[in-house]
N, C-alpha and C positions, 0 to 999 in steps of 0.2 A: 710658593713663588708670590701670591698674595698676601702672604704672611710677612715676606721680607718688605713689599713695598707699604704695607700698612706700618708696619715696625719703624720704617725709614720716615713715614709722614709723621709719626708720632714723636721722634727725633727731631723732625724738622721744626715742629710748632715748640718743642724747646728752645730752639735758635731763635726763630722770628718773634715769638713773644718779647723777650727781653730786647732784642736787637730795635724791632721798631719802636719800642717806648724810649730806647735810648735816644735814637735819630730824630725823635719826634719831640723832644724833652720841650716841655713847655710847664711853668708850675703853676698857671692858671687854664691847665687843660679841663674842657666841659666835658660832662657826660655825653654829649654827643660824639665828640673828638676821640674820646677813650673807646666808647662803642665801635667807631669807623676802625680805629689801631686795631681793636681785636679782631674783627672780621677780617681786615687786610691780613694780620698775621696768620690767622687759622687757614685761609687761602694760599699763602707763601708756603706756610710750614705742610701742607698737604698736596704741593705740587706732584710729586712723585705720582698720587691716584691718576692726573690729568695725564700721564705717559702711557697708560694702559695702551693695548694694541688695538684696544675697542675704538680708540678715535680713529683710527685709519679709515673706518665708515664714514665718518665725518669730514676730514682733509684730503683724503684720497692720496693722490701722488705727492702732495704736499707734507703728509705725516711726518716724514724722518725730519723736515725743517720744525715742525710744532714741538716732536718730542726732543729736539735739540735745545729748543728754546726754553722748555718748561724745565729741563735739567739744568741748563745754564743759570736760569734764577734761582733755582734752587742753591747749588753750588756755590752762587756768588755769595746768598746769605749766608751759608756755613763759614766761608772764608772771611767774609766781612765781619761776623762777630769773633772769630775768632783774633782779627788783628785790633778789633775795639777792645776785647778783655786784655789782651797784651799792652795797647796803648793808655786803657785808664789804670792798669796796675801799675805803670810807670808814673802815669800823671799822679795818681794817688800818693806814691811816695815821695815825690818832688813837691806835693803839695804840703806832706807834714814836714818835709826839712824846709820849708818855707822859701822854697827857690820859684815854684809855681802858684798861679791862682787854683782858686778851687774846681775840682772837676765838675761841679754845678754851674760854674759861671755860663751864663747861656751864650755871649758872643764866643769866646773861646770855644765853647762846644761846638757850634754852627762850623766855625773856622775848620777844626780838627775832624769833623764829621765828614766835611767835604773833601779833605785831603784825605782821609782813612778809605773812605768810598771811592776815590779815584785808583788808590794804590791796590786796592782788593778788586777791582775791575779789572786793571791790568793783569793781576795774578790770577784772575778766572779765565782771561783771554789765553793767558798762558797753559792752563790747566787744560784748554782744550784742545789746543797745539798738541800737548803731549799726548791726548788719548787718541788723537785722529792721525798722529804719523806713524810710521814704521817704525818697531821697537830697534832701538840697537842692540847688537851683539854684545853680549857679557860674556867673558871666558872664563871657565874654573878648570883648572887642571886637579885630576886624582892621580896620584902615584902609586902602583901597588905591584907585588912581586907576584901576582896573580895573573896580572897582564902582560900577556909575551908579546904581542905586536899593538902599536898605538891604534886607538880607536876614537875617532870623531862622533861622539854623539850630541844630536842636536835636538834640545828640550824647547815643546812647545806647550803652554798650557793657559787655561783660561781664554781662550778666544773669543769666547761667549758669543757664537756667529749668532747676529739677529737680522731681521730683514731692513733695519738700518744702518748697518754696517757697510762703509765704503767699499765696494769690491775691489778698488785699487789698492787698499788696504792690505786685503788678504792677497792679493796677488804680489804686493809687495813684500811680506811675510814669506810667501813660498819661495821669491826670488832670492832674498836675502838667506834664507836658511840653506837652499841650494848652492849658493856660491860658496857654503862652508864645506861642500865635498863630504857630506856627511856618510858614515857607515851606518848609522843608521838612526832614525828619528822617531820619538817618543812624544805622542800626542798623550798629554797627562790630565786629560778631563776637563771637563766644563767646555767644551768644543764647541758642542753645538747649543743653541738658547732661545728655539724657537720651534714652531710648529715646523716639520721637516718638509713639508709642502710648500711651505712660503720662501724657504732658505735653500731650496733644491739647487739653484744656480751659484748660491755662494759657496756650499758644500763640494759643488763638483770643482771650484777652481783649485781644491786642497788636492786632487788627486796629481797636480802638477810639481807633489813634493817626490823628491828622487832620493832614495837613499841603497847604497850597495846590499844591505840585508833585509831592507823592508822599512816599512812604516807599521810601528805598534801604538794601540791606545787601550786607555782604560776608562770607566765613567768617572764623572764628577757628579756633585750634589745636582746640577743644574740639568743635568741629563735624566735625572730620575724625576725632575720636577715637570721637564716639557714632556716626557715619555721614554721611559728605557727602552722599551722594545724598538719604537721606531728611529730612535737615536742611534742606536748601537747597529740594528738593521743598515740605516743609511751610510753610516762610517765602514762598514763592511763590505758594502757595495761599491765604495769609492776605492776599494783595493787593500785595505788596510787590517792588519790583525790585531783581532779583539784578543786581550788577556784579562782573562777573569777566574782569578786562583789557579792560573795557568802560567807557562813559562816556555822560552824557546832558547836554544842555544844559537844565537847569533853569530859568534865565531867559536872556534876551539876554546878561547879562554874568557868567552863572555857570555855569560846567562842572563838574560832579560825576563823579569817577572811581573806579575800585576796584580792587583788586587782592587775589587769595587769599592767605591766610596761607602763610609759608614752609614750614610742615609740610607742605602739600599736595604739595610736590616728591616726596613718598616715593609719593605716589598717582597722580604724574603729572601734577599740576594746577600748573603752574609761573607765577611771576610774569613779567608782561609790561608795565611801565608804559607803553613807548612804544604799545604797540598799545590800552592802556586811555584815552591822548590823542590818537590819532588823527585822531578828528572834531572835535576843540577848535581854538578859534582862538587868535590872540595875543594878540588884543584880551581875551579872556576871562580872568575869575578863575580858575585851575584849581585846584580842591580834589580832593586824592585821600584815599581811605578805606585804610588798611592797618593790620591788625589788631595787628599787631608793630609796634613804632614804628621808621620808618626815616624817610630824608631821600631825596626825589626831587626831581631837578634841574628837571624841568618843570613840577613843581607849585609853585604860588604858598602853597600850604598843605595838608600832611599832618596828618591827623587819625588817632590811634591809641588803643588803650585796652592792653590785655594784661598791663601789670605790677600793677595794682589799687592802685599806690602804696606797694605791699609788704603791705597789708592787716593784716598782725599784726606791728606792732614787738616785737622787733626785727628780722624779716625783709628792712624797709627795704635794710638793710646788703647782704645778699646781692642782692637785687633790683636794687639800684643798682650794685652790680658787674658785674651779668650784662647791663645794658640803659645803652645809652648815654644813651636817651631816657627819664628815670624817671618824671616825672609834673610837670604844668605847662606852660609855655608857654617854647617855645626858638624859636631864628630857624628860621622855615618849619615848624615843627612844634609839635603842641599833644598832650599825653598825658592822656586824662582817668584818673581813678582807678577810673571805672565805678561802674555802678547797683547793681550786686551783688557777687556774690563766690563764689570757689571754694571747696569744703570747708565747713568750719566757715560758720554765718551770724553770722559775728562781724567785726567791725573795731575795731583798736587803732591810735590816734594816724594812721589813714588814712582818713578819712572818705570815703563813697562821693559820687558826684555824678551830678544830670542837667547836662549841660553847655549852655549856651545861648552859641553864638558869633553876634556881631553884626557882619556885614560891613558896615561903613561907607565910603561914595564918601569919597575925599580931599577936602577941601576947596581 
């Protein structure tokens, strides 16, 4: 977990250094001003380090506000740089064609910087709203001759329940999921992302999930980060069925299996898809839960999360390069963008979702 924050801070510095020098553009910059910009860029880039849970000891009940402010500033910088690079690219082309003044013109730079910052601030506020709101429902229909009776499967992934997540959002997710009248609910990993004692009340809100054939869960990488044994036990105590290289027939024609996240291999918890399906029949529709997107030969459909659909643009690019299955429907695989998010409670051009998978008999 710490390595994720350190990596994020390193990437942040790559953002804030060019950003601050562009926005403090001055031909006669003094050594003192340059040093000041260097320090400011370093602080802004390392903002994720200031969101650590240890700051709760400093801010007490105001810690959620502090954490939200720290992440908001950080994401604002990323969005601002994205807009600035796009703007300057267009500006350079217009300058080369003789339509615009030089991108180094001080007067126009100051005017466009102000306008770009205003647009980035609005986009950041929109991203904050996108992270805090209850996700919309995305419906996916899967037709198979193995399905004899229509089944409603609700897929929830990447809730990342943390002490700063709003209880009202969790309640809203539970209510919206229940309204879909699910036959089964699948919690596809990265559900808990904090000390289980700190989030016991929030975890308890998940017990409101109702499904005719039960609620099943698998581990994600963050369950291993914050404590494999404690997180899985907390979810089992909530009344949910743990699928770890195992499966269950939730209806005569539907078999749901689950495998642990690959990150568990470091702890000796390995993936065994064959074992997960060993009690299934060839006539059953085999649905595999795997937090990290992957294809399994024996599965008719694998449901995954993990990628968040990029969560904050332009991280879409890096996420897509790192994952063969990014977001949406593929042949034999569906990757949800998730109902929550890691780090900042923000989403930009990657909306969260509660996924309704309608398994429909072939006509």
